C-alpha positions in Angstrom: -119.4 -52.2 18.7 -121.5 -52.7 15.6 -120.5 -50.7 12.5 -123.1 -49.9 9.9 -122.3 -51.8 6.6 -122.3 -48.6 4.6 -119.8 -47.1 7.0 -117.6 -50.2 6.8 -117.8 -50.1 3.0 -116.9 -46.4 2.9 -114.0 -47.0 5.2 -112.7 -49.8 3.0 -113.2 -47.8 -0.2 -111.3 -44.9 1.4 -108.5 -47.2 2.5 -108.3 -48.7 -0.9 -108.2 -45.3 -2.6 -105.4 -44.1 -0.3 -103.4 -47.3 -1.0 -103.9 -46.9 -4.8 -102.7 -43.3 -4.6 -99.6 -44.3 -2.6 -98.8 -47.1 -5.0 -99.2 -44.8 -8.0 -96.9 -42.2 -6.4 -94.3 -45.0 -5.9 -94.8 -46.4 -9.3 -94.4 -43.1 -11.2 -90.6 -42.6 -10.7 -90.0 -46.3 -11.2 -91.9 -46.2 -14.5 -89.9 -43.1 -15.5 -86.6 -44.8 -14.6 -87.6 -48.0 -16.5 -88.4 -45.9 -19.6 -85.0 -44.3 -19.3 -83.3 -47.7 -18.8 -84.9 -49.2 -21.9 -84.2 -46.1 -23.9 -80.5 -46.1 -22.9 -80.0 -49.8 -23.6 -81.6 -49.3 -27.0 -79.2 -46.4 -27.7 -76.2 -48.4 -26.7 -77.3 -51.2 -29.0 -78.0 -48.8 -31.9 -74.6 -47.1 -31.8 -72.8 -50.4 -31.2 -70.9 -49.2 -28.1 -69.6 -51.8 -25.7 -70.7 -49.6 -22.8 -72.9 -46.5 -22.0 -73.4 -44.4 -18.9 -76.3 -42.0 -18.5 -77.5 -39.7 -15.8 -80.2 -37.1 -15.2 -80.4 -34.3 -12.7 -83.6 -32.3 -11.9 -83.5 -29.2 -9.7 -79.9 -29.7 -8.9 -80.2 -33.3 -7.7 -79.2 -36.5 -9.6 -82.4 -38.4 -9.9 -81.1 -41.2 -12.0 -77.7 -42.6 -13.0 -77.0 -46.0 -14.5 -74.6 -48.0 -16.6 -75.2 -50.3 -19.5 -73.0 -52.9 -21.2 -69.3 -53.3 -20.6 -66.6 -50.9 -19.5 -64.0 -53.6 -20.3 -64.9 -56.2 -22.8 -61.8 -58.4 -22.3 -62.4 -58.7 -18.6 -66.2 -58.5 -18.8 -66.4 -55.5 -16.4 -69.9 -54.0 -16.5 -70.5 -50.3 -16.6 -71.4 -48.8 -13.3 -72.2 -45.2 -12.5 -68.7 -44.8 -11.1 -67.1 -45.6 -14.5 -65.0 -42.8 -16.0 -65.3 -42.2 -19.8 -63.3 -39.9 -22.1 -65.1 -36.6 -22.5 -63.4 -35.3 -25.6 -64.6 -31.7 -26.2 -67.0 -31.7 -23.3 -63.7 -30.9 -21.4 -64.0 -27.4 -22.9 -66.8 -26.7 -20.5 -64.6 -27.3 -17.5 -62.0 -24.9 -19.0 -64.7 -22.3 -19.6 -65.9 -22.6 -16.0 -62.4 -22.2 -14.7 -61.9 -19.1 -16.9 -65.0 -17.3 -15.8 -64.3 -18.1 -12.2 -61.0 -16.3 -12.7 -63.0 -13.4 -14.3 -65.1 -13.2 -11.1 -61.9 -13.1 -9.0 -60.5 -10.2 -11.1 -57.6 -12.3 -12.3 -58.6 -12.7 -16.0 -59.7 -10.0 -18.4 -61.6 -11.6 -21.2 -60.8 -8.8 -23.6 -57.1 -8.3 -22.9 -54.6 -9.6 -25.5 -53.8 -13.2 -24.6 -50.1 -12.3 -24.4 -50.8 -10.7 -21.0 -51.2 -14.3 -19.7 -49.2 -16.2 -22.3 -46.2 -14.0 -23.2 -44.7 -16.8 -25.3 -47.6 -16.8 -27.8 -46.6 -14.7 -30.8 -48.5 -11.7 -31.9 -50.5 -12.2 -35.1 -51.1 -10.4 -38.4 -48.7 -8.8 -40.8 -48.4 -5.8 -38.6 -48.8 -7.7 -35.4 -52.0 -5.7 -34.9 -54.5 -8.6 -34.6 -54.8 -9.3 -30.8 -56.4 -12.5 -29.8 -58.4 -12.4 -26.6 -59.7 -15.0 -24.1 -63.3 -14.1 -24.9 -62.6 -14.9 -28.6 -60.8 -18.2 -27.7 -63.7 -19.2 -25.5 -66.3 -18.6 -28.3 -64.2 -19.8 -31.3 -63.9 -16.4 -32.8 -60.1 -16.0 -32.5 -59.2 -17.3 -36.0 -56.9 -20.0 -34.5 -57.0 -23.1 -36.7 -58.5 -26.5 -35.8 -57.0 -29.9 -36.4 -55.8 -30.9 -39.8 -54.9 -34.2 -41.4 -51.2 -33.9 -40.6 -52.0 -33.4 -36.9 -53.6 -36.9 -36.7 -50.5 -38.4 -38.3 -48.3 -37.2 -35.4 -47.2 -40.0 -33.0 -48.4 -39.7 -29.4 -46.1 -37.3 -27.5 -46.0 -36.5 -23.8 -45.6 -32.8 -23.0 -44.1 -31.9 -19.6 -45.9 -28.5 -19.7 -49.2 -27.5 -21.3 -47.6 -24.5 -22.9 -45.1 -26.7 -24.7 -48.0 -28.2 -26.7 -48.6 -24.8 -28.3 -45.7 -25.5 -30.6 -48.1 -27.5 -32.8 -49.9 -24.4 -34.0 -48.6 -21.2 -32.4 -46.5 -20.1 -35.5 -49.3 -20.8 -38.0 -51.2 -17.8 -39.5 -54.7 -17.0 -38.3 -57.4 -18.4 -40.6 -59.2 -15.0 -40.4 -58.7 -11.8 -38.3 -59.9 -12.2 -34.7 -63.6 -11.6 -34.2 -64.5 -11.6 -37.8 -65.8 -15.2 -38.1 -66.7 -18.3 -36.2 -64.3 -21.3 -36.5 -64.4 -24.1 -34.0 -60.9 -24.6 -32.7 -59.7 -27.1 -30.1 -56.3 -25.5 -30.4 -57.9 -22.2 -29.4 -59.0 -23.9 -26.2 -55.6 -25.2 -25.5 -54.3 -21.6 -25.7 -57.1 -20.6 -23.3 -56.0 -23.3 -20.9 -52.5 -21.8 -20.9 -54.1 -18.4 -20.3 -55.9 -19.9 -17.3 -52.5 -21.0 -16.0 -51.0 -17.5 -16.4 -54.0 -15.8 -14.8 -54.2 -18.2 -11.8 -50.5 -18.7 -11.3 -51.0 -22.5 -11.2 -50.6 -25.3 -13.6 -53.8 -26.1 -15.5 -54.8 -29.3 -13.6 -54.4 -27.5 -10.2 -56.3 -24.5 -11.4 -59.3 -26.5 -12.6 -59.2 -28.6 -9.4 -59.3 -25.5 -7.2 -61.8 -23.5 -9.3 -64.2 -26.2 -10.4 -63.7 -29.8 -9.3 -63.2 -29.3 -5.6 -66.0 -26.7 -5.0 -68.5 -29.0 -6.8 -67.3 -32.3 -5.3 -66.6 -33.8 -8.7 -64.5 -36.7 -7.5 -64.9 -38.8 -10.6 -63.5 -36.1 -13.0 -59.8 -36.4 -13.6 -57.2 -35.8 -16.4 -56.8 -38.7 -18.8 -53.2 -39.4 -18.0 -52.2 -42.6 -19.9 -49.6 -43.6 -17.3 -51.9 -43.2 -14.3 -53.6 -46.2 -12.6 -57.2 -45.0 -12.2 -60.2 -46.8 -10.7 -63.1 -47.3 -13.0 -61.5 -46.1 -16.2 -63.4 -47.4 -19.1 -61.3 -49.2 -21.8 -61.6 -47.3 -25.1 -62.7 -49.1 -28.2 -63.2 -48.6 -31.9 -64.5 -50.6 -34.8 -62.7 -51.5 -38.0 -64.1 -51.2 -41.5 -65.8 -54.6 -41.1 -67.5 -53.5 -37.9 -65.3 -55.6 -35.7 -64.5 -54.3 -32.2 -60.9 -53.4 -31.5 -59.0 -51.4 -28.9 -58.8 -47.7 -29.7 -55.3 -46.5 -30.6 -53.1 -45.1 -27.8 -53.2 -41.3 -27.3 -51.6 -38.8 -25.1 -53.7 -35.8 -24.3 -51.1 -33.7 -22.5 -51.1 -31.1 -25.2 -54.9 -30.8 -25.1 -56.0 -31.1 -21.5 -58.2 -27.9 -21.8 -59.9 -29.0 -25.1 -60.3 -32.7 -24.8 -58.3 -34.2 -21.9 -60.7 -35.2 -19.1 -62.3 -38.3 -17.9 -65.6 -38.2 -16.0 -68.7 -39.9 -15.0 -72.2 -39.1 -16.2 -73.2 -38.2 -12.6 -70.4 -35.7 -12.3 -71.3 -34.1 -15.6 -75.0 -33.4 -14.6 -73.8 -32.1 -11.2 -71.4 -29.8 -13.0 -74.2 -28.6 -15.3 -76.7 -28.2 -12.5 -74.3 -25.9 -10.6 -74.6 -23.4 -13.5 -78.4 -23.1 -12.9 -78.5 -21.4 -9.5 -76.5 -19.3 -7.1 -73.5 -20.6 -5.2 -71.0 -21.6 -7.9 -71.3 -18.7 -10.3 -72.7 -15.2 -10.0 -75.9 -14.4 -12.1 -74.0 -12.1 -14.4 -71.4 -14.9 -15.0 -74.1 -17.3 -16.0 -75.4 -14.7 -18.4 -72.0 -14.4 -19.9 -71.7 -18.2 -20.4 -75.1 -18.6 -21.9 -75.4 -15.5 -24.2 -74.4 -16.0 -27.8 -71.3 -14.1 -28.9 -71.3 -12.1 -32.1 -68.9 -11.6 -34.9 -67.5 -8.1 -35.6 -70.4 -7.7 -38.2 -73.0 -8.5 -35.5 -73.9 -12.0 -36.5 -74.7 -14.4 -33.6 -72.6 -17.5 -33.4 -74.8 -19.6 -31.2 -72.0 -20.1 -28.7 -71.4 -18.2 -25.5 -68.4 -18.9 -23.3 -68.0 -22.6 -24.3 -71.6 -23.5 -24.2 -73.7 -23.9 -27.4 -77.1 -22.5 -27.3 -80.2 -23.8 -29.1 -84.0 -24.3 -29.1 -85.8 -27.6 -29.5 -88.9 -28.3 -31.6 -91.1 -27.1 -28.7 -89.3 -23.8 -28.5 -87.5 -24.6 -25.2 -84.0 -23.2 -24.8 -81.3 -25.7 -24.2 -77.5 -25.6 -23.7 -75.2 -28.3 -24.8 -71.8 -29.6 -25.9 -70.6 -32.8 -27.3 -67.3 -34.6 -27.5 -65.7 -37.1 -29.8 -62.3 -38.7 -29.2 -60.5 -41.9 -29.8 -62.5 -44.5 -27.8 -65.2 -42.2 -26.6 -68.3 -40.1 -27.3 -69.9 -37.7 -24.7 -72.8 -35.4 -24.7 -74.0 -33.0 -22.0 -77.3 -31.1 -22.4 -79.2 -28.7 -20.1 -82.7 -27.3 -20.1 -82.1 -24.3 -17.9 -85.7 -23.1 -17.6 -86.9 -26.7 -16.7 -83.7 -27.2 -14.6 -83.0 -30.6 -16.2 -79.5 -31.8 -17.1 -78.6 -35.1 -18.9 -75.3 -36.7 -19.7 -74.5 -39.6 -22.1 -71.1 -41.3 -22.3 -69.8 -44.2 -24.4 -66.5 -46.0 -24.8 -66.5 -46.2 -28.6 -65.0 -44.0 -31.3 -67.5 -42.6 -33.7 -70.7 -43.5 -31.7 -73.4 -41.4 -33.3 -75.7 -39.5 -31.0 -76.1 -35.8 -30.2 -78.6 -33.2 -29.0 -81.6 -35.1 -30.4 -80.9 -38.2 -28.4 -80.1 -36.2 -25.3 -83.4 -34.3 -25.6 -85.3 -37.6 -25.8 -83.8 -38.7 -22.5 -84.5 -35.3 -20.9 -88.1 -35.5 -22.1 -88.7 -38.7 -20.1 -88.0 -36.7 -17.0 -90.0 -33.6 -18.1 -93.2 -35.5 -18.9 
């Protein structure tokens, strides 16, 4: 059968166009991933961290997760997506999630005096008339102090029970009356964790497992127990005054599981964040509770809801975030709820400098 040359040419042009479209569709994600890869390695080099892990979720699915550098310099173990890093204060978001799940179950009243759940915690104020509540603890409004220099001079100590760790600060006076001012407090979150125990009737680790980790399938997220043998635990590092790499000092986080005691992967973090963006894990009113700024008694917004910090970027887009800094680690989790994009960054170096600006840059690659 003879085919007119124009028909043959048209068929070839159409085939070529379809092939080009298919190749372009395949190349777009790869190009995006390559940009993210180059950006992440540049960040790792800039902050001087031995290793870095990054992940991005879009519409509830992890679309990219990769490791860079070394999880263990001595043994030349590369960072893989399975590697667990110290979260520092990003752990507070796990505690906040457990708390609001208990609120949904009717087991925790955010506005009841914390003594309902932690009877051993002393009442505050000269007339004992300054009740501290779980809502205030979750939003850093309770007036509980944060770390001081003397705290960091304490030798590592293992606490058999989380409530035993309250001894560090429970008898100290409040910095200000509850609700009257914002004061970031990791100790306040430790107290909130003990309230989670009292409300749930379980130890803190079991409560978070049952309420958060198991429902979301976060198998890479565990307590940072120094004695435990854990697969894919990143070795923590620091740098001395001359910039030389050294092993980070030993710590025991048993007094601060709720505020800074977890290890996790970047992939788990973006899965956790994505679960906050739709139905299934939390009710809509609970998500509103987490993501609405609390106010001081005078009506001033704090920019913090239940755990989550709230902001807007230079384009006016709302984002939610929290960072963590700890011996041998830096972590950052950021979510664009309206764009349904979540990003996580983890390193195994004390003092690595990056925050919401860098997390926004990575998110932008996947929003272009």
